[in-house]
C-alpha atoms as one frame of an Amber mdcrd trajectory, in Angstrom:
protein
   8.780  59.477 -77.801  10.331  58.364 -74.643  10.274  54.762 -73.667  10.230
  53.883 -70.056  11.653  50.600 -69.284  10.456  48.941 -66.175  12.362  46.311
 -64.449  10.331  43.883 -62.434  11.790  42.970 -59.105  11.013  39.679 -57.583
  11.120  39.665 -53.828  11.095  36.281 -52.238  11.907  34.933 -48.822  14.847
  32.651 -48.650  13.970  28.970 -48.783  13.442  27.542 -45.295  16.634  26.224
 -43.886  16.362  22.488 -43.043  18.301  23.054 -39.822  15.753  25.606 -38.635
  12.901  23.170 -39.386  14.651  20.340 -37.577  15.306  22.547 -34.542  11.684
  23.719 -34.383  10.394  20.142 -34.690  12.821  18.921 -31.999  11.748  21.623
 -29.580   8.074  20.788 -30.131   8.722  17.108 -29.527  10.779  17.883 -26.433
   7.992  20.044 -25.025   5.326  17.419 -25.743   7.359  14.599 -24.178   8.220
  16.803 -21.185   4.562  17.682 -20.669   3.523  14.019 -20.835   6.212  13.035
 -18.332   5.106  15.811 -15.967   1.513  14.597 -16.181   2.570  11.020 -15.422
   4.624  12.140 -12.426   1.836  14.324 -11.089  -0.677  11.514 -11.599   1.486
   8.987  -9.776   2.125  11.416  -6.926  -1.613  11.867  -6.467  -2.382   8.146
  -6.349  -3.513   6.679  -3.085  -0.302   5.319  -1.571  -2.101   3.498   1.208
  -2.435   0.370  -0.926   1.275  -0.306  -0.998   1.636  -4.069  -0.554   3.000
  -5.304   2.742   6.360  -7.033   2.500   6.401 -10.784   3.018   8.000 -11.952
   6.235   8.194 -15.632   6.988   6.142 -16.670  10.005   6.481 -20.073  11.639
   5.783 -19.897  15.353   4.414 -22.399  17.827   2.102 -21.321  20.628   1.822
 -23.581  23.656  -1.672 -23.134  25.044  -0.719 -24.394  28.522   1.667 -21.477
  29.174   0.808 -18.445  31.284   1.143 -16.172  28.227  -1.523 -18.144  26.330
  -3.870 -18.571  29.277  -6.355 -15.859  28.073  -7.096 -17.988  24.988  -8.692
 -20.656  27.182 -11.630 -18.324  27.935 -12.907 -17.076  24.558 -13.458 -14.561
  23.223  -9.954 -13.390  24.041  -6.579 -12.687  22.495  -2.839 -12.500  23.039
  -0.127 -10.495  21.313   2.894 -12.320  19.948   5.799  -9.884  19.758   8.659
 -10.026  17.272   6.696 -12.122  14.763   5.196 -10.952  11.496   5.781  -7.335
  10.535   4.627  -5.531  13.698   3.674  -8.480  15.868   0.739 -10.866  15.667
  -2.569 -10.857  17.467  -3.897 -14.378  18.094  -7.638 -14.247  18.695  -9.901
 -17.005  19.947 -13.622 -16.489  19.345 -14.728 -19.965  20.433 -13.126 -23.067
  21.834 -10.557 -24.349  19.321 -11.289 -21.520  16.831  -8.294 -19.217  16.328
  -7.361 -16.342  13.998  -3.865 -14.915  13.657  -3.524 -11.412  12.209  -0.510
  -9.232  11.564  -0.718  -6.069  13.647   0.621  -3.955  10.754  -2.178  -1.663
   9.557  -2.649  -1.744   5.784  -3.079   2.034   5.461   0.277   3.787   5.119
   1.830   0.591   6.368   5.364   2.007   6.470   4.471   4.583   9.133   5.986
   3.530  12.450   2.673   4.016  14.226   0.715   1.796  11.773  -0.056  -0.913
  14.330  -3.455  -2.260  15.345  -4.531  -3.084  18.880  -7.492  -5.025  20.207
 -10.335  -2.894  21.523 -11.343  -3.629  25.156 -14.739  -4.799  23.835 -12.897
  -7.650  22.017 -15.083  -6.953  18.956 -12.560  -5.155  16.729  -9.004  -3.887
  16.331  -8.084  -0.230  15.824  -5.028   1.371  14.231  -3.516   3.927  16.580
  -2.157   5.876  13.607  -5.064   6.289  11.152  -8.002   5.184  13.309  -9.139
   2.460  10.896 -11.148  -0.331  12.462 -10.839  -4.022  11.580 -12.961  -7.004
  12.559 -11.494  -9.885  14.544 -10.930 -11.795  11.301  -9.016  -8.847   9.798
 -11.715  -7.362   7.574 -11.986  -3.558   7.296 -14.999  -2.230   9.179 -14.450
   1.509   8.742 -11.793   4.198   8.398  -9.353   5.053   5.639  -7.880   1.551
   5.228  -9.113  -0.381   2.207  -7.301  -3.704   2.558  -7.841  -6.306   5.277
  -5.125  -7.152   7.763  -2.788  -9.956   6.763  -4.071 -13.269   8.041  -1.845
 -16.188   8.951  -2.691 -19.879   8.981  -3.381 -21.388  12.384  -3.316 -25.146
  12.810  -3.247 -27.408  15.829  -0.193 -29.642  15.461  -0.529 -31.378  18.836
  -3.037 -31.143  21.646  -2.306 -27.783  23.255   0.110 -26.611  20.533  -0.803
 -24.225  17.708   1.315 -23.469  14.667   1.033 -20.009  13.099   2.505 -19.859
   9.621   2.204 -18.334   6.185
């Protein structure tokens, strides 16, 4: 009788190398973090940038109502522009005797654009931005257009008869 001897072979995969596991885990984490950062960047790029806050510029100007430049204010409703004050100039509006509103002419929509400046409409009822077309009331409130925020308003006080102080 012939005996056949059988040898059993055990085939097994080598034990996972800890360096391979660490590398795979690191790559996964890198990809996840990279994806999250890309989403954050895309999300911030798509935000409405028109709401960027206007920088603060100190305003402290006196307006003498008896000067030729301020003469239109004596017959309300009327306005004057005050150049080189505020961010893009100031519009001083009088809607009744001794009732004044001072507004920065810098439009609040995309305020860093060089054309973002409001001007009084000939009707004297509103101001319009020549850049975006937004319309603001004479007290600075948004009436229509793409702007969301009101124009910056400054304090107006009468410090002496015939002298106004515009300040923030």
